[in-house]
N, C-alpha and C positions, 0 to 999 in steps of 0.2 A: 803608199805610206801608211794609210789607215789599216790595212791588213797587216802591216809589219807592227803597229801599235798594239792592235788586238792580240797579235801572237806573242808580244812581249809581255801584255798584260796576263796572258794565259800562262806563261811560264813562270811569272812572279807568284800567281796564285799557287800554282803546283809546287814551287819551292817553299812557299810559306806553309803548306800543308805537310811537306816532308821534313820541317823542322822537329827536331826531336823534342821529346818531353824535357829532357835535361836542358837543352838550349832555351826553351821557352820559360822553364822555372828560373834558370840563371838570369835570363833577360828581365823578368818581372820582379824577382826579388833581390838580386844582386848576389846571391849565394845559394848553394844546394845543401839539402839534408839528405845524407845518404845513411841508411842504416843496413848492415849486413850486406852491402853492395846493391841495394835497392834504393832508387831515388824516389824521395817523397816531397810533396808541397810542404814547405816549412810551417804554413798554417795548420796543417793536419798533425803535426807532430806535437804530442803533449809532453810537458817535462814537469816533474815533481820539484816543487818549490818549497821554500821554508828554511829555517835554520838546520844545521847539520844533524842535530838530535831528531827533529821532527822527520826529516827525510829518511834517515837510516831506520828508525822505528817503523814508520809507515811501510818501507819496503819490506822489512823482515816480517812484519805481522801479516802483510799480504801474502808473503811466501808461505808463512805457517798455515794461514787460513786455507790456502790451496792444497797444502800437503797433510794437514791433520784435521780430525773433526773438531768443531768448535767447542764441544763439550770437553774434550781433552785439554785444549788450550785454556779454557777458564778455570779448570780444576788444578791444572799446573800452576797457574798464577796463584791460587789460593795457597797451596803448598809452599811455593817459591818465596812468597812474602815472609815466610818463617824460616827461610834459609835451609829447607829441606829438599834437596835435589837428588834425583836418582842419577847414579853414576853410568847407567846403562840406558839412558834415554836421550836421543838427540834433540828432542823437544825441550826437555829440562835444560840441556846445555845451552841452548839458543836462548831461552828465556832467562837463564841465570846471567848470560853474557849482557843481555839488554838492562836487567836491573842492576847489575853490578856497574856497568858503564854509564847508566842513566838513572840515578836514584829519584830524579825528579821527572822521570818519564812515565810513572805509573798512570797519571791522569790521560796522557796521549794514548798509551796502550788500551786502557779501558774504553775510551771514546771510538778507538778503531774497532774494536771487537763488537760494541754495541752496533756500530754502523754496519759491520759485516752481518751480524745477525738479522738486521732490518734490510739486508740486500742492498745496500748503498754504502760501500766503503768510501768514506769522504777524503780520498787523498786530494791534497792541494796541487792542482796542476795548471798549466798555462801553456800557451803557444810559444814558438820559438822568437817570434817578434816581440812578444810581451816580456818574455825572459830577458831579452836583451835590453830592454828599457829599465829594467830594475835598478835603482840607484845604489841599493844596499849591496856591497860587494860580497859579503858573507852569505847573503841569499842567493847569489848568483853562482855559487860553487855547487858543482854536481857530486853526488855520492855514488861510488861504484861498489857493488857488491858481487862477490864471486862465490857461488856455492859448487864445491868439488863433488863430483861424482867418483866416489871410491871404487866403483866397479870398473872404471876405465883404466886401462893399461897405462902405466907411467905416472898416475896420479898418487904422490907420496902423501898420504894422510892415514891415520890410525883408523882401521876399520873396526867397527862394532860388530860382534857375532849377533847380537841381539839389541833390539831397540823396542822398548816398551813404553806404553802410555797407560795413563790411568783415566778411567771414565767413571763419573758418579752414576748410580743407579737408585732411584727412590724405592723405598720398601714397599710401596703400593703395588709395584710392578713385580714383586717377588713372592713367589708361592712359599707358604710356610713349610720347612722341612724339619724332620725330628732330628736335629743336630745332636741331642743327647745320646740317642742310639748310635749315631755315627762315632762320636767321641768314645763311647763305651767299646765299641768294637775295635777302634784302634788301640786304646789303652789296655785291653786284654792281651794284646801281643806286643806290648811296648812297655819298658821299664820306666820310661819317662811320661809323667802325667801331663796330658794336653789341657790347656786351659784357653779361655776365650778372652782372658785380660790382657790387654796390651801393656807393655812397659812404657815408661815416659817417652823415649825416644820414638817408639813406634807409633804412639797415639799423636806426637807432634808431627810426624811424618804425614799421617793420614789426615790431620786436622781434627778439630773437635766435632764430635758425634758422627765421625766417618769410620767405617769398619770394613774390613777385607770381605770380598765375596768370591765370586767364581773368576777363573782366569782362562782366556783363550791364547792359545800358543800355536804358531806356525813353525813346524820343524821339517825342513825338506818339502816334500809334496803332501804332507799330512797336516791336518789341524786337530788338535787336541784341546778337550775342555776339562778343566780341573775343579774340584770343590774345595774351598778353603774350610778346614775342620778346627783350627785352633792354633795355639803357640806351645811349642815344645821348648824346655829348658835345655840348654846345652853348655858344656864347658869349652871355653876357648883358651888355648894355650899359647901365651905370648912370651917372647924373651924380652927381659927387661934389665938395663945395666944398673948395677948398685950405685954408682955415683959417677960425677964427672972425671975424678981423677982415677977411677977404678974401672978398667974396661971389661971385667968379668961380668958375664951374664947370668942372671937367675930366671927360673922358670916362674911365670906368673899366671895363675889360674884367674879367668874372668867368667862369672856368670852371664849368660846371654840367653836369649830365646830366638827361635825362627819360626816363621810361619809354615805351617803344614798343609799340604795339598794332597789329595788322592784323586785318580783318574774318574772322570764322570761316567766312564763306560761301564755298564754292568759286567761283573765278573772280572774286571782287569784290576790286579792288585798293585798297580804302580803307585809310587809315593815320591813326592817332590818337596823340597824345601825353599823358602824365599828368605834370604839374609838381608836384613835392613841395612847393614853396615856396608855390605859390598854391592847390594841390590842385584844379586844373582840368584836365578831360578835353577837350582840343580837337582839332579836325579839322586834319588836314595834307593828306591827300587824301580827297575826298569819295567815298562810296558809288557804286558803279555802279548805273546805272538798271535794276535786275534784282530779281526776287523774293528776299526774305530769309526763306523760311519756314525753320523749324526742322525738320531731319530726325528722324523718328520714331526711328531707330536710333542713339540717343545715350545716353551715361551718364545715370543717374537724377538726378544733381545738376543737369542741365540743366533738366528739368521742374520741379524743386523751386524753383530760382530765378527761372524764367520764371513760375510760378504765384505766387510771392511778389510779383513786380512787378505782376502783374494785381490781386492782392488788396489791395495796399497802395498806394493812389494817392499817398501822402507820399513814398514811396520811389522814386528814379529811377535809381540806379546801384548795382549790387551787385559789389564787388570781392571776388573769392576770393583767399585768401592761403594758400599751401601751407605746411605745417609739415613739419620734418625738414630734412634735407640739401638743399643747392641742386641743380639739375639738373646744372650744370656749373660748374666752378671752374677 
């Protein structure tokens, strides 16, 4: 009989050891936490809490901080407070969404960015058990965010050919260049005089004491660097109706200006323009059929921005914006 009891006890211990993690968790907590098919101890699962605005802003800012340089997010917020958004920037579109939906969420966004800079993003999180004990029903709601990958087959979203970001660069990091000679060279072969004066819309877009500088672009397998040389006046022809009762259209000329860029590569004659109304960076004169390798003897910000374009496939254009007084007025 004693041998029988010992045998039974032995079997019991073996059965106890063979109980699955799922059964143990269910026995201890009364419910299971399963994420993507994997069983978790409910106490190890962290849940974002707070009101709906705090939850959504926290999740989106966390996503942006993982996807974009913190400098680009900070400068984007500066511009977007003035309602100057780039139409070809996913970062601008997301920030615009937040500021439009939550006009009072500015302080939360700033707090989160400061926390991220200090390497401790202070999201309000709790365990499953603590979450279930919250009395306020509104604060027990979960926010689900879905980010669509437009590269996947069957995802029906509008794809952006270009995704630009803007990053500030302080004048102390910029070597002086003889921009007067650059402008003279361009004007000698161009009927439109180039100026460094921004119009009001352009100045508002860039913010006070901010001015265009170099632009880094990823096109296919190539990365190009462009020098901003000034603004060129252009005529924009738009059709305009005479009146509500008259559908006849008349031609209406509007003066505008575009930012002009030339290729940074020696002996390349390419020229591009940036339109602030459409936020398009378009070709005027194509690149010469020559090697566009970046010289090793360049300032450190070259390598920093080129590496960023290589590391982040969703970013195609980096526009550097210099802070401080303009080069020439």
